[in-house]
Wavefront OBJ file of the C-alpha trace (Angstrom):
o trace
v 4.306 -15.326 -23.075
v 7.191 -14.050 -20.875
v 7.787 -10.154 -20.913
v 11.493 -9.093 -21.427
v 11.407 -6.198 -19.563
v 9.447 -3.859 -17.087
v 9.898 -0.702 -15.355
v 9.111 -0.571 -11.617
v 8.895 2.186 -8.810
v 9.285 1.334 -5.256
v 8.038 3.665 -2.317
v 10.061 1.603 0.122
v 8.931 -0.792 2.602
v 7.247 0.671 5.736
v 9.216 -1.688 7.795
v 12.120 -0.125 6.878
v 11.094 3.632 7.784
v 10.120 4.328 4.087
v 6.701 4.895 2.350
v 4.962 8.004 1.757
v 3.559 10.079 4.500
v 0.078 11.195 3.252
v -0.598 14.810 3.486
v -3.878 14.101 5.555
v -5.248 14.229 9.304
v -7.329 11.132 9.936
v -8.418 7.736 8.942
v -11.092 8.985 7.321
v -8.881 11.742 5.234
v -6.535 9.070 4.254
v -8.943 6.562 3.039
v -10.412 8.893 1.022
v -7.257 10.057 -0.874
v -5.878 6.197 -1.303
v -9.312 5.126 -2.533
v -9.507 8.032 -4.882
v -5.876 7.400 -6.833
v -7.324 3.758 -6.714
v -10.480 4.787 -8.368
v -8.804 6.968 -11.348
v -5.955 4.226 -11.912
v -7.339 0.739 -11.394
v -10.129 -1.085 -13.127
v -10.638 -2.867 -9.720
v -10.482 -0.014 -6.825
v -11.889 -2.224 -3.798
v -9.374 -2.720 -1.104
v -8.349 -6.058 0.363
v -6.541 -7.332 3.204
v -8.219 -5.372 5.583
v -7.188 -5.357 9.199
v -6.986 -3.257 12.257
v -4.445 -3.431 15.086
v -4.836 -2.451 18.650
v -1.726 -1.583 20.703
v -2.505 -2.228 24.573
v 0.297 -1.422 27.248
v 3.451 0.099 26.622
v 2.035 3.381 27.469
v -1.462 3.059 26.103
v -3.859 3.515 29.196
v -6.125 0.908 29.580
v -8.632 2.738 29.403
v -8.755 3.780 26.131
v -7.548 0.096 24.785
v -9.584 -2.373 27.133
v -13.087 -1.142 25.775
v -11.843 -0.952 22.389
v -10.663 -4.401 22.545
v -13.666 -5.450 23.673
v -16.017 -3.940 20.999
v -13.744 -5.431 18.644
v -13.833 -8.794 19.693
v -17.762 -8.481 19.831
v -17.670 -7.785 16.531
v -15.044 -9.405 14.507
v -12.583 -12.239 14.152
v -9.459 -11.926 15.969
v -6.665 -13.075 13.679
v -3.627 -12.569 15.596
v -1.509 -11.229 19.288
v 1.556 -10.235 18.708
v 4.351 -8.424 21.003
v 5.644 -4.959 19.874
v 8.474 -3.738 22.412
v 6.505 -3.431 25.479
v 3.075 -3.151 23.858
v 0.554 -6.139 22.583
v -0.595 -5.842 19.163
v -4.054 -7.431 18.678
v -5.269 -7.632 15.122
v -9.015 -8.172 13.781
v -10.033 -8.948 10.429
v -12.573 -6.369 8.479
v -14.797 -6.211 5.825
v -15.061 -3.175 3.410
v -18.370 -2.996 4.251
v -17.672 -1.185 7.533
v -14.457 -0.056 6.813
v -15.719 3.863 6.578
v -18.081 3.656 9.718
v -15.145 2.248 11.478
v -12.731 5.124 10.036
v -15.586 7.998 11.468
v -15.846 6.621 14.833
v -12.102 6.465 15.445
v -11.742 9.829 14.162
v -14.377 10.866 16.637
v -12.708 9.155 19.303
v -9.544 11.130 18.978
v -6.649 12.056 19.583
v -5.782 8.898 19.965
v -3.024 8.133 22.763
v 0.502 7.185 21.098
v 2.177 3.897 22.074
v 5.228 5.866 21.926
v 8.567 4.707 19.806
v 5.698 1.753 18.399
v 3.837 4.009 16.647
v 0.245 4.824 17.268
v -2.106 3.058 18.953
v -4.477 1.763 16.549
v -3.799 1.275 12.411
v -6.096 -0.190 9.784
v -4.043 -1.746 7.273
v -5.015 -1.850 4.018
v -4.143 -3.243 0.403
v -5.226 -2.085 -3.022
v -4.412 -4.389 -5.539
v -3.938 -1.684 -8.850
v -5.532 -3.190 -12.170
v -3.684 -0.529 -14.258
v -5.003 0.402 -17.548
v -3.826 2.934 -20.594
v -5.724 5.901 -19.949
v -6.154 6.657 -23.733
v -7.839 3.078 -24.583
v -9.589 2.264 -21.087
v -7.787 -1.092 -22.171
v -6.275 -3.273 -19.180
v -2.330 -3.135 -19.270
v -0.542 -6.638 -20.413
v 1.797 -7.987 -18.053
v -0.157 -8.074 -14.858
v 0.709 -11.234 -13.342
v 3.757 -12.587 -11.997
v 3.457 -15.480 -14.317
v 4.305 -12.990 -16.998
v 7.555 -12.336 -15.536
v 8.445 -15.854 -14.074
v 7.319 -15.485 -10.662
v 10.539 -13.362 -10.587
v 10.406 -10.851 -7.210
v 12.036 -7.292 -7.414
v 11.568 -7.144 -3.729
v 10.593 -9.274 -0.996
v 6.613 -9.547 -1.528
v 6.812 -7.376 -4.731
v 6.779 -9.494 -7.975
v 7.415 -8.179 -11.542
v 4.100 -7.684 -13.079
v 1.783 -6.530 -9.969
v 1.542 -3.325 -8.397
v -0.205 -2.016 -5.529
v -0.626 0.226 -2.541
v -0.024 -0.570 1.122
v -1.421 1.596 3.500
v -1.255 2.069 7.086
v -4.052 4.454 8.072
v -4.081 6.246 11.272
v -4.510 9.890 12.177
v -1.073 10.220 10.353
v -1.449 7.956 7.274
v 1.534 6.338 5.229
v 1.441 4.458 2.280
v 3.858 2.097 -0.056
v 3.420 1.927 -3.965
v 5.277 -0.630 -5.750
v 4.394 0.059 -9.247
v 5.418 -2.596 -12.281
v 4.945 -1.343 -15.788
v 5.304 -3.728 -18.885
v 7.532 -1.102 -20.773
v 11.330 -0.362 -21.146
v 12.654 3.113 -20.444
v 12.589 3.795 -24.422
v 8.358 2.966 -24.751
v 6.574 6.206 -25.082
v 3.762 4.836 -23.268
v 5.869 4.906 -19.990
v 5.793 9.102 -19.521
v 1.995 9.224 -20.397
v 1.152 6.397 -17.840
v 4.022 7.837 -14.978
v 2.355 11.322 -15.558
v -1.103 9.989 -14.838
v -0.192 8.335 -11.833
v 1.565 11.131 -10.229
v -1.394 13.175 -11.011
v -3.589 10.662 -9.175
v -1.200 10.156 -6.063
v -2.050 11.788 -3.144
v 1.789 12.602 -2.583
v 5.074 13.468 -4.806
v 6.857 10.106 -5.811
v 10.000 10.149 -5.435
v 12.821 10.315 -8.428
v 15.242 8.123 -7.074
v 13.326 4.997 -7.014
v 12.609 3.622 -10.486
v 13.981 0.714 -12.307
v 14.074 -1.021 -15.405
v 14.461 -4.834 -15.392
v 15.627 -6.483 -18.515
v 15.291 -10.765 -18.889
v 19.019 -12.350 -18.571
v 20.491 -13.871 -21.151
v 19.697 -17.131 -19.208
v 16.726 -16.673 -19.713
v 15.570 -17.291 -16.187
v 15.822 -14.088 -13.743
v 16.030 -10.213 -14.198
v 18.514 -7.636 -13.834
v 17.838 -4.211 -13.018
v 19.541 -0.519 -13.226
v 18.280 2.474 -11.753
v 16.603 5.126 -14.267
v 15.698 8.454 -14.189
v 12.182 9.033 -13.238
v 9.633 8.844 -16.083
v 7.756 11.966 -15.419
l 1 2 3 4 5 6 7 8 9 10 11 12 13 14 15 16 17 18 19 20 21 22 23 24 25 26 27 28 29 30 31 32 33 34 35 36 37 38 39 40 41 42 43 44 45 46 47 48 49 50 51 52 53 54 55 56 57 58 59 60 61 62 63 64 65 66 67 68 69 70 71 72 73 74 75 76 77 78 79 80 81 82 83 84 85 86 87 88 89 90 91 92 93 94 95 96 97 98 99 100 101 102 103 104 105 106 107 108 109 110 111 112 113 114 115 116 117 118 119 120 121 122 123 124 125 126 127 128 129 130 131 132 133 134 135 136 137 138 139 140 141 142 143 144 145 146 147 148 149 150 151 152 153 154 155 156 157 158 159 160 161 162 163 164 165 166 167 168 169 170 171 172 173 174 175 176 177 178 179 180 181 182 183 184 185 186 187 188 189 190 191 192 193 194 195 196 197 198 199 200 201 202 203 204 205 206 207 208 209 210 211 212 213 214 215 216 217 218 219 220 221 222 223 224 225 226 227 228 229 230 231
């Protein structure tokens, strides 16, 4: 079955200076806020795609970065090294089992040095793939896979049918929220669901980032128009 419409909310890509800035301080508080959101709205609240990045050079003291890099090299698989301006970013894969302990150790080591214009010197990246459900029935919402919408992307990396939170956990945490709801703007369920998501999310959602997508007459792509926030 192909769904003919969806309502999306996109908190904007972090790479474009968007995303929501959480009103938290520290790795543990940011993690707790987003975990609490996922536990309230998703049938699967587990984070995935976990990795940590440490920036070296570019103003970050070697006395800070070198021991941390050595410790992470000893305990985790390094997956990437990249240039970020004058700094070098080192990334390691993380497992969910050690996430709380790592967040606590980073908070205990703070305040962490800044990498200047390149952001914080340490960031934990995490994704929550949200399995949204009807708050009245507890049943999983339909239309939650990209195949339900012909694999059509509302934005790069944001296919219709998929909802997620991508977070950059640090001393100041930011998160991009993308929602795909299998309704049109006349459906009575939309307001109820949107209000529950807003109640659970740790910061207010923007009223300017809601769209209605409809399948075109050709039957092979969707077109969008902005709509008023259903909250």
